[in-house]
N, C-alpha and C positions, 0 to 999 in steps of 0.2 A: 504494500500500500504506500502511495506517495503522500508525503506531508509537505506543507509549505510553511516553513518556520521563518518568521520575520525578525529583522534586526530590532533591537530595543529602540523605541521611539519612532518606529516607522509610521509614516502618514499615509492614509488611504489615497487612492487615485481613481477618479472617474473620468475617463477620456471619452470624448464624443466620437461617433462613427465618422470615419473619413469618407470623402466622396469617392465612389467607385465608378469606374468606366462602365457605361450601360451594357457593354458586351460582357462584362464580368458578372453581372447580376444573376444570370442563369446558372453560372458555375457555382456561385455562392449558394443559391437556392438549392441546387442538387446536393451539395455537400451538407447543408443544414438538414435536409430531409433524410439523407443517408445516416447522419449522426443521430438524429432523433429515432429513426427506425432501429438503429443498432444499440439504443439505450446508452449512448456515449455522452449525450448532453440532455439537458432539460430546460424548459423556459423558466426564467426567474424575473420577477418584477422589480426587486429592490436589492441592490448590492452596494457595498461600500467600495468595491473594486470593480472597475469596468475597463476593459482593454479593447482597442479597435481591431477590426478585421482588415486584412489586405490580401490581395491575390498576386502571386508571383509565378513566373514561368518555371516549369519543370524542365530541366535541361538534361539531355542524355545524348551521348555520342559527340563526335567531332567531325566536321566537314571542312573542306578547303574552298574558299571563295576568293574572288579578286577584289581588292580594294579600289579606291578611286584612282590610284596611281598604276593600276594594272598588276600590282604585286599579289601573289597568292599568300593568303593568311589563313590560319586555322580559326574556326569559330565553333561554338557549341550549338547544337540543334535544340530547339524548343519543341518538346513532345507533348505538352499539355500545360495545365495550370494547377497550382496548389493554393488552397485557401489556408491562410496562416493567421494567427493571432499575434499582435504586437505586444508582447508582455514585457517590454523594456522597463517600464515604470515599476511593475511588480518585481521584476528580477533585480532591480537596483536596490531594493530594500529586503530582499530575501537572503537569509543566512546561507552561505555557500557550503555545499557538500563536496568535499575534496576526495571522494572515492576515486581511485586510479582507474583509468581506462588503459587497455593494452596498446602497445605500439604495433601498428599493422605490419611494419617490416619484420618484427620479431615473429609474428604469426606466420608470415610467408617463409621465413627462415626455417621454422619448425616443419612446414610442409615440404620443404625442399628434400628431394631424395625419397619421398614416400612413394610406394607403388600405386596406391589408390587414395583418392581424395575427392570430395565433392563440396560444393558450397551451397548452403541453404539460406534463404532469406525469410525471416519471420513476417507473416502478413499482419500489417497494422499493429506491430509489436507494442508500441507505447499504449495504444488504446486497450490493451489487455490488462493493464495495471490500473486498479481503482485509486482514486484520490480519496484521502481521508475525508469523511463527510463534514468534519469541522472546517476543512480547508477548501471545499468545492466552490464556495462563494468567491474566493480569491481568484479563481480561474474563470470568472465571468467575462463574457465578451459581448460586444454589440455589433449588429450588422443591419442592413436594410429590412430584415425580416423579424427583428426583435432582439431581445437580450436573453442570453443563454449562459448556463454554467456547465462546466464539464464534470461528469461523474468519473470519467476515466482520463488518464494522463494524455495530454496533447503534446505535440511538438511545440517548442518555444519556451517552456518553463526551464529556467537555468539549471535546475538539479535533476531534470528528467533523465539525462544520460547516466548519471550516477545511480539513480534509483533503478533504472532498467538493467544496467550492467550487474549491479548487486543481486537483483532478482534472478537473472539468468545464471549467474555463477552459483547461487544457492540451489536452483533447480537442477543444474547439471554438474554439481560439485564432484560427483564420483567419476565423471568422464572428462572434465576439464583438464587439459594438459596431457591426458593419456591417449585419447582417440578423438578429441574435439578441442577446438579453440573457439572462443566466443568474443565477438566484438559487437556489442549492442544486439541488434536483431539479425546479424550475419553470423552464421555458424559454419566453421570449416571442420569437416569430419574426415579423418584420415586413417590409414592402416597400411600394413606391410604387404 
């Protein structure tokens, strides 16, 4: 379970919704409906903490294009859009959890020379972890379709990576380092 511990003397923050590009409204609406159907969020009418929604491009892959000078340059491909909550104000007054994350190069070194390995990606990993009911109000966000609070951990909370890594290591403690390496919701399974 994820808890949001605040620094002593932290002041609440209610930020207004930012203007969204009209083309992004349908993307936000679909995501809100998906989160509601998945019991990830719930409507809330009054919260001392409100953070705004924004939509950012999902980038995957690289292609080469020519710039205005005719030079070939690499650029990332946009494959879709991601609805995010801007928790910067909340994060600025949240006590930081310094649980260590593994170094990806060390994970890859461990896989080097193994005869068999595969990579698994957890589906909506963060959304599988509940937020402490006493802290759900702090994860409130606003969008053109209302104000909602998260029941489950979203991307954007500063301590979410630490909570998730700790949770995964707890679940897979008997396999971690022996036949599996864990980096957040990415699992590397290996064998001889």
